[in-house]
C-alpha positions in Angstrom: 9.2 -0.7 58.1 11.7 1.9 57.1 11.4 3.0 53.5 13.6 5.0 51.2 11.8 6.7 48.4 13.2 8.3 45.1 10.3 10.1 43.7 10.2 12.3 40.5 9.3 16.0 41.2 8.4 18.4 38.6 6.7 21.6 39.1 4.8 21.9 36.0 4.8 20.6 32.4 7.5 22.9 31.3 9.8 22.8 34.3 12.8 20.4 34.5 12.0 17.5 36.8 14.5 15.4 39.1 14.3 12.6 41.6 14.1 13.6 45.2 14.9 11.2 48.1 12.6 10.9 51.1 12.8 8.6 54.2 9.7 7.2 55.9 9.9 5.4 59.3 7.2 3.2 61.1 5.4 2.3 57.7 3.1 -0.6 58.3 3.5 -3.5 55.7 -0.2 -3.6 55.4 -0.4 0.1 54.1 -1.4 0.4 50.3 1.0 2.0 48.3 -1.3 5.2 48.0 -1.6 5.2 51.7 2.1 5.2 52.1 2.2 8.2 49.8 -0.5 9.9 51.9 1.7 9.3 55.0 4.8 10.9 53.2 2.7 14.0 52.2 1.7 14.3 55.8 5.2 14.4 56.9 6.3 16.7 54.1 3.5 19.1 55.3 3.6 18.9 59.1 7.4 19.0 59.3 7.8 21.7 56.6 10.1 19.6 54.6 8.7 20.2 51.1 5.5 20.5 49.1 3.4 17.3 49.1 3.8 15.0 46.1 1.2 15.5 43.6 -0.3 12.1 42.5 -3.6 11.1 40.9 -6.3 8.7 42.6 -9.9 8.3 42.8 -11.7 5.0 43.6 -8.7 3.2 45.2 -10.3 0.0 44.3 -8.5 -1.0 41.0 -11.4 0.3 38.8 -10.7 3.8 37.6 -7.2 3.6 36.4 -6.2 7.0 37.8 -3.4 5.7 40.1 -1.0 5.0 37.4 2.6 5.1 38.6 5.8 3.7 37.3 7.4 1.9 40.3 10.8 0.3 40.2 10.8 0.3 36.6 7.3 -1.4 36.2 3.9 0.2 35.6 1.8 -0.3 38.8 4.8 -2.0 40.4 5.8 -5.5 41.0 2.3 -7.1 41.5 0.8 -9.2 38.8 -2.5 -7.8 37.4 -2.7 -5.1 40.2 -3.2 -1.5 40.1 -1.1 1.0 42.2 -3.9 1.4 44.7 -4.2 -2.3 45.1 -0.3 -2.6 45.8 0.7 -3.1 49.4 4.1 -2.2 51.0 4.4 -5.9 52.1 5.4 -6.2 48.5 8.7 -4.4 49.1 11.7 -5.4 51.1 12.7 -3.2 53.9 15.7 -1.0 53.4 15.3 -1.2 49.7 14.8 2.0 47.7 11.5 2.4 45.9 11.8 4.4 42.7 8.5 6.2 41.9 8.0 8.1 38.5 5.2 9.0 36.1 4.4 7.3 32.8 6.9 8.2 30.1 5.2 8.8 26.7 5.0 11.8 24.3 1.2 11.5 24.3 1.0 11.6 28.2 2.7 15.0 29.2 3.7 15.3 32.8 1.3 17.8 34.5 3.1 17.8 37.9 5.2 15.4 39.8 3.6 12.0 39.1 0.5 13.2 37.2 0.4 12.8 33.6 -2.3 14.2 31.2 -4.0 11.1 29.7 -6.5 13.0 27.9 -5.3 11.4 24.7 -7.3 8.3 25.6 -10.5 10.3 25.9 -9.8 11.8 22.4 -9.5 8.4 21.0 -12.7 7.4 22.7 -14.4 10.4 21.3 -13.2 9.6 17.8 -15.4 6.5 17.6 -15.3 4.4 20.8 -19.2 4.3 21.1 -22.3 3.2 19.3 -25.0 5.3 17.9 -28.4 4.4 19.3 -31.9 5.9 19.9 -31.7 7.1 23.6 -35.4 6.8 24.4 -36.9 4.0 26.4 -34.7 0.9 27.2 -35.2 -2.1 24.9 -36.1 -5.5 26.2 -32.8 -7.0 27.6 -33.3 -10.3 25.5 -34.6 -8.6 22.4 -31.0 -8.9 20.8 -29.5 -12.3 21.6 -25.7 -12.4 22.1 -23.7 -15.7 21.7 -22.3 -16.6 25.4 -18.7 -16.9 23.9 -18.9 -13.6 22.4 -20.4 -11.8 25.2 -17.7 -13.1 27.4 -15.0 -12.0 25.2 -16.6 -8.6 24.8 -16.8 -8.2 28.7 -13.1 -9.2 28.9 -12.2 -6.4 26.5 -14.4 -4.0 28.1 -12.6 -4.4 31.4 -9.8 -2.3 30.3 -9.7 0.7 32.5 -7.6 3.0 30.3 -4.8 3.4 32.9 -2.2 3.6 30.1 0.0 1.0 31.5 0.4 -0.6 28.2 1.8 2.7 26.8 4.1 2.9 29.7 5.4 -0.6 29.2 5.8 -0.5 25.4 9.2 0.6 24.1 7.3 2.5 21.3 4.6 4.0 23.6 1.9 2.2 21.5 -1.7 2.5 22.6 -2.8 -0.4 20.5 -3.8 -2.6 23.3 -6.2 0.0 24.8 -7.4 0.9 21.4 -8.1 -2.6 20.1 -9.9 -3.6 23.4 -12.2 -0.6 23.1 -12.8 -1.5 19.4 -13.4 -5.2 20.0 -15.9 -4.8 23.1 -18.3 -3.3 20.4 -17.4 -5.3 17.4 -18.3 -8.7 19.0 -21.8 -7.5 19.9 -24.7 -7.0 17.4 -25.3 -3.5 18.5 -21.7 -2.4 17.4 -21.4 -4.0 14.1 -23.2 -1.1 12.2 -20.3 1.3 12.7 -17.5 -1.2 13.0 -15.8 -0.3 9.9 -15.8 3.6 10.6 -15.0 2.9 14.2 -11.7 1.4 13.5 -10.6 3.9 10.8 -11.4 6.9 13.2 -9.9 5.4 16.3 -6.6 4.3 14.8 -6.3 7.6 12.9 -6.7 9.6 16.1 -4.3 7.2 17.9 -1.7 7.9 15.3 -2.5 11.6 15.2 -1.8 12.0 19.0 1.7 10.6 18.6 1.5 7.0 19.9 3.8 4.5 18.5 3.1 1.2 16.6 3.1 -2.4 18.1 6.2 -4.6 17.6 4.8 -7.5 19.3 6.9 -7.6 22.6 3.8 -8.5 24.7 5.0 -6.1 27.3 1.5 -4.4 27.2 -0.2 -7.7 28.0 2.4 -8.5 30.7 1.9 -5.2 32.7 -1.8 -4.7 32.0 -3.5 -4.7 35.5 -6.6 -6.2 34.0 -5.0 -8.9 31.8 -6.2 -7.6 28.5 -4.8 -9.8 25.9 -2.9 -8.9 22.7 -5.4 -11.0 20.6 -7.5 -7.7 20.7 -4.5 -6.1 18.6 -4.7 -9.0 16.0 -8.6 -8.5 15.7 -8.1 -4.7 15.2 -5.4 -5.2 12.7 -7.6 -7.6 10.5 -10.5 -5.2 10.8 -8.4 -2.2 9.8 -7.1 -4.0 6.7 -10.5 -5.1 5.8 -11.7 -1.5 6.0 -9.0 -0.3 3.8 -9.7 -2.8 1.0 -13.3 -2.1 1.3 -14.4 -5.2 3.1 -17.5 -5.3 5.2 -17.4 -9.0 6.7 -17.2 -9.9 10.2 -13.7 -10.7 11.2 
């Protein structure tokens, strides 16, 4: 396949970026999207065309969330519930231009080319996305029984990989899907109930402080989430946040 790429190039956070067009020949349809970018960088280096395109990756198995790219106007590209590293070139038609750019959000400043600083998510987690427990010997696995339905819901929420697709998809650059998933994964379990009120207050406050927008229920975050995280998490977080504001301590 012959591929035409328009890729966002930006030397650093302060530099003015622009789209640069590249052509690739003999691209295998079975290549992953990141393998195609590897091939592009090899060409740029060996033929002394340009500096290699900077992009982030780690596991390349849809687990780490590092491979976050905006492809043809969609976070992670056209695949449903698919991360960029799981996307294959066969998803694109030959001869069509593929536009690749970084996440666009105030809280995710561009570092270089296609890499953005997603440290804001780490700061939200540090604010309250944990449980305080004694870290001595492990307790018996069945000492705290968890309802099967709740454990499944908690696992679904915990499957969020923190890639930031929800922020990139939202017109307000809201992080509420990510934050609510991280809150709910603990709230549904007995181990997380002790700090549930403080947790939601601290994490929401940090989210606002970092400049993320609010949710206006367009469901774009759910539609573009590669792990299928549901907006029901946001509803749960909002109920819990209101209960915290009025001094309620009941399970919601």
